[in-house]
C-alpha positions as CSV (number, residue, x, y, z in Angstrom):
1,X,28.2,22.6,14.9
2,X,29.9,22.5,11.6
3,X,27.0,22.9,9.6
4,X,24.4,25.8,9.3
5,X,21.5,24.3,10.0
6,X,19.3,27.4,10.2
7,X,17.6,26.4,6.8
8,X,16.2,23.4,8.7
9,X,14.7,25.9,11.3
10,X,13.2,28.0,8.6
11,X,11.6,25.3,6.7
12,X,10.1,23.8,10.0
13,X,8.9,27.0,10.9
14,X,7.0,27.4,7.3
15,X,5.4,24.1,7.4
16,X,4.1,25.0,11.0
17,X,2.7,28.3,9.5
18,X,1.0,26.2,6.7
19,X,-0.6,23.5,9.3
20,X,1.6,20.8,7.4
21,X,3.6,19.2,10.3
22,X,3.2,15.8,10.9
23,X,2.1,15.1,14.2
24,X,1.6,11.5,14.4
25,X,-0.7,10.2,17.5
26,X,0.9,7.4,19.8
27,X,-0.4,4.0,20.0
28,X,-0.5,2.6,23.4
29,X,-2.0,-0.9,22.5
30,X,-2.1,-3.4,19.3
31,X,-3.2,-1.5,16.0
32,X,-6.4,-3.2,16.3
33,X,-10.0,-2.0,15.4
34,X,-10.3,-0.9,19.0
35,X,-7.3,0.2,20.6
36,X,-6.1,3.0,22.7
37,X,-4.4,6.2,21.3
38,X,-2.8,9.0,23.3
39,X,-4.4,7.5,26.4
40,X,-8.0,7.5,24.8
41,X,-10.1,4.5,23.5
42,X,-10.5,4.7,19.8
43,X,-12.0,3.0,16.9
44,X,-9.3,2.8,14.3
45,X,-10.3,3.7,10.8
46,X,-6.8,5.0,9.5
47,X,-4.7,1.5,9.8
48,X,-3.9,-0.6,6.8
49,X,-4.7,-3.8,9.0
50,X,-7.6,-4.4,6.5
51,X,-7.6,-8.4,7.6
52,X,-7.0,-7.7,11.2
53,X,-4.0,-10.2,11.3
54,X,-1.4,-8.2,13.3
55,X,-2.8,-10.0,16.6
56,X,-3.9,-13.2,14.8
57,X,-2.5,-16.0,17.1
58,X,-1.1,-17.8,14.6
59,X,1.1,-15.0,13.1
60,X,2.1,-14.2,16.6
61,X,3.0,-17.5,17.9
62,X,5.1,-18.1,14.4
63,X,7.1,-14.8,15.4
64,X,7.6,-16.0,18.7
65,X,8.9,-19.3,18.0
66,X,11.1,-18.0,15.4
67,X,12.7,-15.8,17.5
68,X,13.1,-18.6,20.3
69,X,14.9,-20.7,17.4
70,X,16.8,-18.3,15.5
71,X,17.4,-15.1,17.9
72,X,16.1,-11.6,17.5
73,X,18.1,-10.9,14.4
74,X,19.4,-12.4,11.3
75,X,23.4,-10.9,11.5
76,X,23.8,-9.9,8.0
77,X,22.2,-8.8,4.5
78,X,20.5,-11.6,2.8
79,X,23.2,-11.6,-0.1
80,X,25.9,-12.4,2.2
81,X,25.2,-14.7,5.5
82,X,21.7,-13.4,6.3
83,X,19.5,-15.8,4.2
84,X,17.8,-18.2,6.6
85,X,15.7,-21.2,5.7
86,X,12.8,-19.3,7.2
87,X,13.4,-16.3,4.4
88,X,13.1,-18.8,1.8
89,X,10.1,-20.6,2.9
90,X,8.3,-17.4,3.4
91,X,9.0,-16.4,-0.2
92,X,7.8,-19.8,-1.6
93,X,4.5,-19.9,0.3
94,X,4.0,-16.2,-1.4
95,X,4.8,-17.7,-4.7
96,X,2.4,-20.7,-4.1
97,X,-0.5,-18.3,-2.9
98,X,-0.2,-16.0,-6.0
99,X,0.2,-18.6,-8.3
100,X,3.5,-17.7,-9.7
101,X,6.8,-19.1,-10.0
102,X,8.9,-17.4,-7.7
103,X,9.0,-14.3,-5.4
104,X,11.6,-12.1,-3.3
105,X,10.9,-10.5,0.1
106,X,12.2,-6.8,0.8
107,X,12.5,-5.2,3.9
108,X,9.5,-2.6,2.6
109,X,7.3,-1.7,-0.4
110,X,9.2,1.2,-0.5
111,X,12.7,-0.4,-0.8
112,X,11.3,-2.8,-3.1
113,X,10.2,0.1,-5.6
114,X,13.4,2.4,-5.0
115,X,15.6,-0.7,-5.7
116,X,13.8,-2.4,-8.5
117,X,12.8,0.3,-10.6
118,X,16.5,1.9,-11.5
119,X,17.3,-1.8,-12.4
120,X,15.0,-2.5,-15.1
121,X,16.1,0.3,-17.5
122,X,19.4,1.4,-18.8
123,X,19.1,5.2,-19.6
124,X,17.9,7.6,-22.1
125,X,16.9,5.0,-25.0
126,X,14.3,3.4,-22.5
127,X,11.0,5.0,-21.0
128,X,9.4,4.9,-18.0
129,X,5.4,5.4,-18.4
130,X,3.7,6.2,-14.8
131,X,0.1,7.1,-13.9
132,X,-0.2,10.5,-12.5
133,X,-1.4,9.2,-9.2
134,X,1.2,6.7,-8.5
135,X,2.6,6.4,-5.0
136,X,5.6,8.5,-4.0
137,X,7.8,5.3,-3.7
138,X,7.3,4.5,-7.3
139,X,8.1,8.4,-7.9
140,X,11.4,8.0,-5.7
141,X,12.3,4.8,-7.7
142,X,11.7,6.4,-11.3
143,X,13.9,9.7,-10.2
144,X,16.6,7.3,-9.4
145,X,17.1,6.3,-13.5
146,X,18.1,7.8,-16.3
147,X,15.6,6.6,-18.5
148,X,13.1,9.1,-20.7
149,X,9.8,9.8,-18.3
150,X,6.2,10.1,-19.3
151,X,3.4,10.5,-16.8
152,X,-0.3,10.0,-18.5
153,X,-3.6,11.1,-16.7
154,X,-5.0,8.9,-14.2
155,X,-6.5,5.5,-15.5
156,X,-6.6,7.0,-18.8
157,X,-5.8,4.2,-21.3
158,X,-6.0,6.3,-24.3
159,X,-3.3,8.5,-23.2
160,X,-1.1,5.7,-22.0
161,X,-1.3,4.4,-25.5
162,X,-0.6,7.6,-27.1
163,X,2.6,7.7,-25.1
164,X,3.3,4.3,-26.4
165,X,2.8,5.1,-30.0
166,X,4.9,8.1,-29.6
167,X,7.8,6.0,-28.1
168,X,7.3,2.8,-30.0
169,X,11.1,2.8,-30.9
170,X,12.4,3.1,-27.1
171,X,14.6,0.3,-26.1
172,X,13.1,-0.8,-23.3
173,X,9.2,0.5,-22.2
174,X,8.3,0.1,-18.7
175,X,4.8,1.0,-17.4
176,X,4.4,1.2,-13.6
177,X,0.9,1.4,-11.9
178,X,-0.7,1.0,-8.6
179,X,-3.2,-1.6,-8.5
180,X,-5.5,0.1,-5.7
181,X,-4.8,3.9,-5.6
182,X,-4.3,4.5,-1.9
183,X,-5.8,8.3,-1.8
184,X,-9.0,7.3,-3.9
185,X,-9.4,3.5,-3.1
186,X,-10.1,3.0,-6.9
187,X,-8.5,0.3,-9.2
188,X,-6.1,0.3,-12.2
189,X,-7.9,-1.4,-15.3
190,X,-5.2,-3.6,-15.5
191,X,-6.8,-5.7,-18.2
192,X,-7.1,-3.0,-20.7
193,X,-3.7,-1.8,-19.8
194,X,-1.9,-5.2,-20.4
195,X,-3.6,-5.6,-23.8
196,X,-2.1,-2.3,-24.7
197,X,1.4,-3.1,-23.1
198,X,1.4,-6.3,-25.2
199,X,0.6,-4.8,-28.3
200,X,3.8,-2.3,-27.8
201,X,5.9,-5.0,-26.4
202,X,6.0,-2.8,-22.9
203,X,6.7,-4.5,-19.4
204,X,4.0,-4.1,-16.8
205,X,5.1,-3.5,-13.2
206,X,2.0,-3.2,-10.8
207,X,2.3,-2.1,-7.3
208,X,-0.3,-3.9,-5.6
209,X,0.4,-3.0,-2.0
210,X,-3.1,-1.9,-1.2
211,X,-4.5,-4.7,-3.3
212,X,-2.5,-7.7,-1.9
213,X,-4.9,-9.5,0.7
214,X,-7.8,-7.4,-0.6
215,X,-8.5,-7.8,-4.4
216,X,-8.8,-11.1,-6.1
217,X,-9.8,-14.7,-5.1
218,X,-9.0,-15.2,-1.4
219,X,-7.0,-11.9,-1.6
220,X,-4.6,-12.7,-4.2
221,X,-4.5,-9.2,-5.6
222,X,-5.1,-7.5,-8.7
223,X,-3.7,-9.8,-11.4
224,X,-6.0,-12.4,-10.1
225,X,-8.8,-10.0,-9.9
226,X,-8.3,-9.7,-13.5
227,X,-7.0,-13.1,-14.3
228,X,-4.1,-11.9,-15.9
229,X,-1.7,-14.6,-14.3
230,X,1.3,-15.1,-16.6
231,X,1.0,-11.8,-18.6
232,X,1.9,-9.2,-16.1
233,X,5.7,-8.9,-15.6
234,X,6.3,-8.0,-12.0
235,X,3.8,-7.9,-9.1
236,X,4.9,-5.4,-6.3
237,X,3.1,-6.2,-2.9
238,X,3.4,-5.5,0.9
239,X,3.3,-7.7,4.2
240,X,2.8,-4.4,6.1
241,X,-0.9,-3.7,5.1
242,X,-3.5,-6.5,4.6
243,X,-1.0,-9.2,5.7
244,X,-0.6,-7.3,9.1
245,X,3.6,-7.9,9.3
246,X,6.2,-6.0,7.7
247,X,7.9,-6.1,4.1
248,X,7.7,-5.5,0.8
249,X,7.2,-8.2,-2.2
250,X,7.9,-9.1,-5.7
251,X,6.4,-11.7,-7.7
252,X,6.6,-13.1,-11.2
253,X,8.9,-15.5,-12.8
254,X,11.7,-16.9,-11.6
255,X,14.1,-14.4,-13.8
256,X,12.5,-11.6,-12.2
257,X,13.5,-13.0,-8.8
258,X,17.2,-13.8,-10.2
259,X,17.5,-10.4,-11.6
260,X,16.5,-8.4,-8.5
261,X,18.3,-10.7,-6.5
262,X,21.5,-10.0,-8.5
263,X,20.8,-6.0,-9.3
264,X,18.3,-4.4,-6.8
265,X,20.5,-2.5,-4.5
266,X,18.0,-1.7,-1.6
267,X,17.8,-5.5,-1.4
268,X,21.6,-6.1,-1.7
269,X,22.4,-3.5,0.7
270,X,19.6,-4.0,3.4
271,X,20.0,-5.9,6.7
272,X,18.1,-9.2,6.5
273,X,14.8,-9.1,8.1
274,X,14.8,-10.6,11.7
275,X,13.6,-14.2,11.7
276,X,10.4,-13.5,13.8
277,X,9.4,-11.2,10.8
278,X,9.8,-13.9,8.4
279,X,8.0,-16.5,10.3
280,X,5.2,-14.1,10.8
281,X,5.1,-13.4,7.0
282,X,5.0,-17.1,6.3
283,X,2.3,-17.2,8.9
284,X,-0.1,-14.4,7.5
285,X,0.0,-15.9,4.2
286,X,-1.2,-19.4,5.6
287,X,-4.1,-17.8,7.5
288,X,-5.0,-16.0,4.2
289,X,-5.1,-19.4,2.4
290,X,-6.7,-21.4,5.2
291,X,-9.1,-18.9,6.6
292,X,-11.3,-16.9,3.8
293,X,-13.4,-15.7,6.5
294,X,-11.2,-12.5,7.1
295,X,-11.2,-11.5,3.1
296,X,-15.0,-12.3,3.3
297,X,-15.8,-10.2,6.4
298,X,-13.5,-7.4,5.0
299,X,-15.6,-6.9,2.1
300,X,-19.0,-7.2,4.1
301,X,-17.8,-4.4,6.1
302,X,-16.5,-2.4,2.9
303,X,-20.0,-2.5,1.3
304,X,-22.1,-1.9,4.5
305,X,-20.1,1.2,5.6
306,X,-19.9,2.4,2.1
307,X,-23.7,2.3,1.4
308,X,-24.7,3.4,4.8
309,X,-22.3,6.8,4.5
310,X,-23.9,7.6,0.8
311,X,-27.4,7.0,2.4
312,X,-26.3,9.6,5.2
313,X,-25.5,12.1,2.4
314,X,-21.7,11.9,2.3
315,X,-19.6,11.7,-1.1
316,X,-17.4,8.8,-1.0
317,X,-15.9,9.4,-4.4
318,X,-14.7,7.0,-6.9
319,X,-14.0,4.3,-4.4
320,X,-14.2,0.6,-5.3
321,X,-12.3,-1.1,-2.5
322,X,-11.8,-0.7,1.4
323,X,-10.4,2.6,1.2
324,X,-13.6,4.8,1.3
325,X,-12.7,8.5,1.3
326,X,-15.1,11.1,2.5
327,X,-14.9,14.0,0.3
328,X,-14.6,17.5,1.9
329,X,-13.4,19.8,-1.0
330,X,-11.3,22.6,1.2
331,X,-8.7,21.6,3.7
332,X,-10.1,23.1,6.5
333,X,-13.3,21.2,6.4
334,X,-11.4,17.8,6.2
335,X,-9.2,18.7,9.2
336,X,-12.6,19.9,11.1
337,X,-14.0,16.6,10.3
338,X,-11.3,14.3,11.2
339,X,-10.7,16.7,14.7
340,X,-14.3,16.2,15.4
341,X,-14.4,12.3,14.8
342,X,-11.2,12.0,16.8
343,X,-12.8,14.3,19.6
344,X,-15.2,11.5,19.6
345,X,-13.4,8.2,19.9
346,X,-12.7,7.5,16.0
347,X,-9.3,7.8,14.3
348,X,-9.6,9.0,10.5
349,X,-7.3,11.0,9.3
350,X,-7.3,14.1,7.2
351,X,-5.7,14.0,3.6
352,X,-5.4,17.5,2.6
353,X,-2.9,19.3,-0.2
354,X,0.0,18.7,-1.1
355,X,-1.2,15.3,-0.5
356,X,-4.2,15.6,-2.9
357,X,-5.4,18.8,-5.1
358,X,-6.5,21.5,-3.1
359,X,-10.0,21.1,-3.9
360,X,-9.8,17.5,-3.0
361,X,-9.0,17.2,0.4
362,X,-11.0,14.4,2.1
363,X,-11.1,12.4,5.3
364,X,-9.9,8.8,4.5
365,X,-11.4,5.6,6.2
366,X,-9.8,2.1,5.7
367,X,-11.9,-0.7,7.1
368,X,-10.8,-4.0,8.6
369,X,-12.3,-7.2,9.0
370,X,-12.1,-7.0,12.6
371,X,-14.6,-4.0,12.8
372,X,-17.8,-5.5,14.1
373,X,-21.5,-4.4,12.8
374,X,-21.7,-2.4,16.1
375,X,-18.4,-0.8,15.8
376,X,-19.5,0.2,12.5
377,X,-22.8,1.8,13.5
378,X,-21.0,3.8,16.2
379,X,-18.7,5.3,13.8
380,X,-21.7,6.0,11.3
381,X,-23.6,7.7,13.9
382,X,-20.2,10.0,14.9
383,X,-20.0,10.5,11.2
384,X,-23.6,11.9,11.0
385,X,-23.2,13.9,14.0
386,X,-19.9,15.6,12.7
387,X,-20.8,15.9,9.3
388,X,-24.2,17.9,10.3
389,X,-22.1,20.0,12.8
390,X,-19.6,21.2,10.2
391,X,-21.9,21.4,7.5
392,X,-20.9,19.1,5.3
393,X,-24.3,16.9,4.9
């Protein structure tokens, strides 16, 4: 080989030494609350499938019928010859659901952020202001810009306002936050943030990938949760989580869609999503609009599980959403708890440094509308036994 790849081998060895290697298990069934993983029946608590729509008959059948009609792929990028009527129908349905003028669908939430963020600023006369716990895709998008950057302490609106005050003369001011923070399960105080942004004429971009289908009336997201329609410039979202399919979303005024369609390189240069995916996206939103029981059941499960875990003596941190961390402190404790859970048939992954601070390791659980009360009670029993076994409770 022409290149010397020993540095890769050294880096891999270091990750192995530090117990930081990604070694994902293998699913052998659909990703649903009860699945088979590495040959073993497992209760899934690590999926983003909040509404259990990955296997919903309407979503699955829509995909199958679209493949029969349009074929397996779209044959081009959206900007040239890959936009099909089913793509436009899915985008119109998203806009209708969220109560905005327009939306644009990307191949993933990641590509939405790394493609759109650089197009919203020009250079050093602009500033991007970001919450310290924002998702890595936001961080990557910001790194692709030449704008000035500022990071404020998590959800600290006083600190945010101070940054805006110090940079009031910046040309473009862009505030970017997660709606639901994926490690802790808490939410951004978007109502207060929006008031501050309006005072300083700053754009607001909220990445609501974990709030789409979860927060707000019927799962319409964090903007609806705070009743801020028309006041938040850009809503980012995802089909890959609560909606059970795949893809990223931006939503807002028609000019946002037009801007992204002409300037967002990750949209312009990525292959068009397969028609089966687009049809499933549209169907998933229709299910959410027509069958509110999934959203209601998700929150019933969330409140029950959180309350019971706290009653057992577990620390669930600051979570107010279906992302419920079990705080462990040290990484070895989180790993031991996760391993014990998996040994007993529950997938609940350990989140350790460098994904979180060294003393903030946790086992992250994520609720689903598809979990039954019997499932949750079984999980609670296993958590209690495992927690006592390792001395966490």
